[in-house]
C-alpha positions as CSV (number, residue, x, y, z in Angstrom):
1,M,261.5,175.4,174.4
2,P,263.9,176.4,177.1
3,L,267.4,176.9,176.3
4,S,270.1,174.2,176.8
5,A,272.8,174.4,179.5
6,E,275.3,175.0,176.7
7,R,273.1,177.8,174.8
8,K,272.7,179.4,178.4
9,S,276.4,179.4,179.0
10,E,277.1,180.9,175.5
11,Y,274.4,183.6,176.2
12,F,276.0,184.3,179.6
13,D,279.5,184.6,178.0
14,K,278.2,186.8,175.3
15,L,276.6,189.3,177.7
16,K,279.7,189.5,180.0
17,E,281.8,190.2,177.0
18,L,279.6,193.0,175.9
19,V,279.5,194.5,179.3
20,T,283.2,194.3,179.6
21,N,283.8,195.6,176.1
22,Y,281.4,198.4,175.8
23,S,281.0,201.7,178.1
24,K,277.6,202.6,176.8
25,C,274.2,201.0,176.0
26,F,270.7,201.7,175.6
27,V,268.0,199.9,177.6
28,V,265.4,199.4,174.8
29,E,261.6,198.0,174.8
30,V,260.6,196.0,171.7
31,D,256.8,195.7,172.4
32,N,255.0,194.9,169.0
33,V,258.4,194.7,167.1
34,G,258.6,191.8,164.9
35,S,261.6,189.6,164.2
36,K,262.0,191.1,160.6
37,Q,262.0,194.6,161.9
38,L,264.4,193.9,164.6
39,Q,266.8,192.0,162.1
40,S,266.6,195.3,159.9
41,T,267.5,197.1,163.0
42,R,270.5,195.1,163.6
43,K,271.5,195.6,160.0
44,D,271.6,199.2,160.2
45,L,273.6,199.1,163.5
46,R,276.2,196.9,162.2
47,G,279.8,198.3,162.9
48,K,278.1,200.9,165.2
49,A,276.3,198.9,168.0
50,E,275.4,195.5,169.0
51,V,271.9,194.3,170.0
52,L,271.2,191.8,172.6
53,M,267.9,190.3,173.6
54,G,266.9,187.6,176.1
55,K,264.7,186.6,178.9
56,N,264.7,189.0,182.0
57,T,265.6,186.3,184.5
58,M,268.6,185.2,182.3
59,M,269.9,188.7,182.0
60,R,269.4,189.7,185.5
61,K,271.3,186.3,186.4
62,C,274.1,187.1,184.2
63,L,274.6,190.7,185.5
64,R,274.5,189.4,189.1
65,D,277.1,186.9,188.3
66,F,279.1,189.5,186.6
67,V,278.8,191.9,189.6
68,E,279.9,189.1,192.1
69,E,283.0,188.5,189.9
70,N,283.7,192.2,189.8
71,P,282.7,193.8,193.1
72,G,281.7,197.6,192.9
73,S,281.0,197.2,189.3
74,P,278.4,200.1,188.1
75,V,276.9,197.3,185.7
76,E,274.8,196.5,188.9
77,K,272.5,199.4,187.9
78,L,271.4,197.5,184.8
79,I,269.8,194.7,186.9
80,E,266.6,196.7,187.9
81,T,266.1,197.6,184.2
82,C,265.3,194.1,183.2
83,R,261.6,194.6,183.4
84,G,259.2,193.9,180.6
85,N,259.9,193.2,177.1
86,V,263.4,194.8,176.8
87,G,266.9,194.4,175.6
88,F,270.3,196.1,175.3
89,V,272.0,197.9,172.6
90,F,275.7,198.3,173.4
91,T,278.0,200.9,171.7
92,N,281.2,202.9,172.3
93,G,280.3,205.5,169.5
94,D,278.2,208.4,169.6
95,L,274.7,207.8,171.6
96,G,273.1,210.3,169.4
97,E,274.0,208.6,166.1
98,V,272.7,205.2,167.5
99,R,269.6,206.8,168.8
100,E,268.7,208.2,165.2
101,I,269.1,204.6,163.7
102,L,266.9,203.2,166.5
103,E,264.2,205.7,166.1
104,S,264.2,205.8,162.3
105,N,263.4,202.2,162.0
106,T,259.7,202.1,162.7
107,R,256.9,200.3,160.8
108,P,253.0,201.2,160.5
109,A,250.9,198.7,162.4
110,P,247.2,198.1,162.6
111,A,245.2,198.4,165.8
112,K,244.9,195.1,167.6
113,V,242.0,194.4,169.9
114,G,242.9,194.6,173.6
115,S,246.2,196.4,173.0
116,L,247.0,199.9,174.5
117,A,247.0,202.8,172.0
118,P,250.4,204.5,172.0
119,A,248.8,207.5,170.3
120,Q,245.6,209.3,169.6
121,V,243.7,208.0,166.5
122,V,241.5,210.6,164.6
123,V,239.5,209.3,161.6
124,P,239.1,212.1,159.0
125,K,235.7,212.9,157.5
126,G,235.0,212.0,154.1
127,P,233.9,208.9,151.9
128,T,234.4,205.5,153.7
129,G,233.8,203.1,150.7
130,C,231.2,201.3,152.9
131,D,227.9,200.5,151.3
132,P,224.7,202.0,153.0
133,G,223.8,198.7,154.5
134,Q,226.6,199.2,157.2
135,T,225.1,202.4,158.6
136,A,224.2,200.5,161.9
137,F,227.9,199.8,162.4
138,F,228.8,203.4,162.4
139,Q,225.7,204.3,164.6
140,T,227.0,202.0,167.1
141,L,230.2,203.9,167.5
142,Q,228.2,207.3,167.6
143,I,229.8,208.5,164.4
144,A,227.7,211.0,162.4
145,T,227.3,210.0,158.7
146,K,225.3,210.5,155.6
147,I,224.9,208.7,152.4
148,S,226.6,210.3,149.3
149,R,227.0,208.6,145.8
150,G,226.0,205.3,147.0
151,Q,228.3,205.1,150.0
152,I,228.6,206.2,153.6
153,E,230.5,209.4,154.1
154,M,231.6,210.5,157.7
155,V,230.3,214.2,158.3
156,N,233.1,215.2,161.0
157,D,236.4,214.2,161.9
158,T,236.1,211.6,164.8
159,E,238.5,211.1,167.7
160,L,238.2,207.3,167.8
161,I,240.8,206.4,170.2
162,Q,242.5,208.3,172.9
163,E,246.2,207.7,173.9
164,G,246.4,205.0,176.7
165,D,243.1,203.5,175.9
166,R,242.5,199.9,175.1
167,V,241.5,199.1,171.6
168,T,238.0,197.6,171.6
169,A,236.8,195.1,168.8
170,P,234.4,197.6,167.1
171,K,236.9,200.3,166.7
172,A,239.8,197.9,165.4
173,A,237.0,196.5,162.9
174,L,236.1,200.1,161.7
175,L,239.9,201.0,161.2
176,Q,240.3,197.8,159.4
177,K,237.3,198.5,157.2
178,L,238.8,202.0,156.3
179,S,242.3,200.4,155.6
180,I,243.8,202.7,158.3
181,M,247.0,201.6,160.0
182,P,247.1,204.2,162.9
183,F,250.1,203.0,165.0
184,T,253.8,202.9,164.3
185,Y,255.9,200.6,166.3
186,G,259.7,200.4,166.7
187,V,262.3,200.1,169.3
188,L,261.6,202.4,172.2
189,L,264.4,203.8,174.2
190,K,263.8,203.6,178.0
191,S,267.2,204.3,179.6
192,V,270.8,205.1,178.8
193,Y,273.7,203.6,180.6
194,D,277.0,205.7,180.1
195,N,280.2,204.9,182.0
196,G,278.5,203.9,185.2
197,S,275.8,206.5,185.0
198,L,272.1,205.3,184.3
199,F,269.5,208.0,183.2
200,D,266.4,208.5,181.2
201,A,266.7,208.6,177.3
202,K,264.9,212.0,177.4
203,V,268.1,213.4,178.6
204,L,269.5,213.1,175.0
205,D,267.0,215.5,173.8
206,I,269.1,218.2,175.6
207,T,271.4,219.5,172.7
208,D,274.5,221.8,172.8
209,D,272.5,224.6,171.8
210,V,269.9,224.0,174.6
211,L,272.8,223.9,177.0
212,A,274.4,227.2,175.8
213,A,271.0,228.9,176.0
214,K,270.5,227.9,179.5
215,F,274.0,228.8,180.5
216,S,273.6,232.2,179.1
217,E,270.4,232.7,180.9
218,A,272.3,231.7,184.2
219,L,275.1,234.0,183.4
220,K,272.7,236.9,182.8
221,S,271.0,236.2,186.3
222,I,274.4,236.0,188.1
223,A,275.6,239.2,186.5
224,A,272.4,241.1,187.4
225,L,272.4,239.8,191.1
226,S,276.2,240.7,191.4
227,L,275.7,244.3,190.2
228,A,272.6,244.7,192.6
229,L,274.7,243.5,195.5
230,G,277.8,245.3,194.4
231,M,279.7,242.1,194.7
232,P,282.2,241.6,191.5
233,T,282.2,238.4,189.9
234,Q,283.6,237.1,186.4
235,A,280.0,237.6,185.0
236,S,279.5,241.1,186.3
237,V,282.9,242.5,185.6
238,P,282.5,243.3,181.9
239,H,279.1,245.2,182.8
240,S,281.0,247.1,185.7
241,I,283.7,248.2,183.2
242,A,280.9,249.4,180.7
243,N,279.2,251.2,183.2
244,A,282.4,252.9,184.5
245,F,283.3,253.9,181.0
246,K,279.9,255.5,180.5
247,A,280.2,257.4,183.7
248,I,283.7,258.7,182.5
249,L,282.5,259.7,179.4
250,S,279.6,261.5,180.4
251,I,281.9,263.7,182.8
252,T,284.4,264.1,180.0
253,I,282.0,265.5,177.4
254,E,281.0,268.2,179.8
255,L,284.6,269.3,180.3
256,E,286.0,272.0,178.1
257,N,289.7,271.4,178.5
258,Y,290.0,267.7,179.1
259,S,289.6,264.6,176.8
260,F,291.0,261.3,176.0
261,E,291.3,259.1,173.0
262,K,288.2,257.2,173.4
263,A,286.2,260.1,174.1
264,D,287.2,262.1,171.1
265,L,285.0,260.1,168.9
266,Y,281.8,260.7,170.8
267,E,282.6,264.4,171.3
268,E,283.2,264.8,167.4
269,Y,279.8,263.1,166.8
270,L,278.0,265.4,169.3
271,K,279.5,268.4,167.7
272,D,278.6,267.5,164.0
273,P,276.5,264.3,163.6
274,S,276.3,265.1,159.8
275,K,279.9,263.7,159.5
276,F,278.8,260.3,160.4
277,A,275.5,260.2,158.2
278,G,276.2,257.3,155.6
279,S,275.4,258.2,151.9
280,G,272.4,255.8,151.5
281,G,270.6,255.0,148.5
282,G,268.0,257.8,149.2
283,G,270.7,260.4,149.0
284,G,272.0,259.2,145.7
285,G,268.5,259.1,144.1
286,D,267.9,262.6,145.2
287,A,271.2,263.9,143.6
288,G,270.3,262.2,140.4
289,A,267.0,263.6,140.5
290,A,268.5,267.2,141.0
291,D,270.9,266.7,138.1
292,A,268.2,265.5,135.5
293,P,266.3,268.9,135.6
294,A,269.7,270.7,135.3
295,E,270.5,268.8,132.2
296,E,267.0,269.3,130.6
297,E,267.4,273.0,131.2
298,E,270.6,273.0,129.5
299,E,269.1,271.4,126.5
300,E,266.2,273.8,126.3
301,E,268.6,276.7,126.2
302,E,270.5,275.2,123.4
303,E,267.3,274.6,121.3
304,A,266.2,278.3,122.2
305,D,269.6,279.6,120.6
306,I,269.2,277.5,117.4
307,G,265.6,278.7,117.0
308,G,266.6,282.4,117.4
309,G,268.7,282.5,114.2
310,M,266.1,280.9,111.8
311,D,262.7,279.4,111.8
312,M,261.8,276.0,110.9
313,F,261.3,276.7,107.2
314,G,264.9,278.6,106.7
315,A,263.7,282.1,107.0
316,D,266.2,284.5,108.3
317,D,264.1,286.9,110.0
318,G,261.5,284.6,111.4
319,G,258.6,286.7,109.8
320,D,255.5,285.4,108.2
321,Y,255.6,282.6,105.7
């Protein structure tokens, strides 16, 4: 049933209000997402973002009207995204937080005949719970089976459906017999609009750690190139200073009558490295082992002195008894 003129006007006003008040939004795809699941997503986003769905023609018309009222508005980029079963999720908060909420709200779903498989489906080997009379069904799908304990058992793991393939009726029936719900459906992020810029949602996978690692690699490359060309840059100056210090230090060490404060430590080390040897656990163990025999020797000497005066039966001269 088409919307009335009054409802369309309310929808247009709502979308224009959201576009005006929010600077960021996700363009999301909601294929195979039920109304109950979408309602749950709205509930989780309450206070953080607002979800707006609608017909593509209505959304494009509303956005065109908004651009005509506000010439040069970057919102015009959103018009071309209204293709397929899509909607908008508007926010002024952290895009990463909203993205986590959207991606966490997924539901398992059965394989429907004629639908495109969003992922590969592998049926594990083992008992199926089907009686031996259904062997022909598995043979049609070219699945190796055997009869075990009165039921059909699959011999090997079977790649039943490849990602992107259409689900056929026999394959959907097999998954239903095995009570397998192979797919999970939820809100799929397609694009991100942020302060006039429109980019793919995969860009959000680039975290601060990834950027820092890439920057470090680029900095190393610039430093190496600058050193090779002999052209000082901010990236190469620390390395140049370190190399200069090594050169001065190597010359100073060879001189007998000259040194400087930073070089004294290195010269002292070269003269007597044992001064810088740490007292590790091995050294302490050796010292303890050396002290133990010494103590045992002292005890033996004391016992020898006592035994020299009398024997064990109290005789003074240690003679026969």
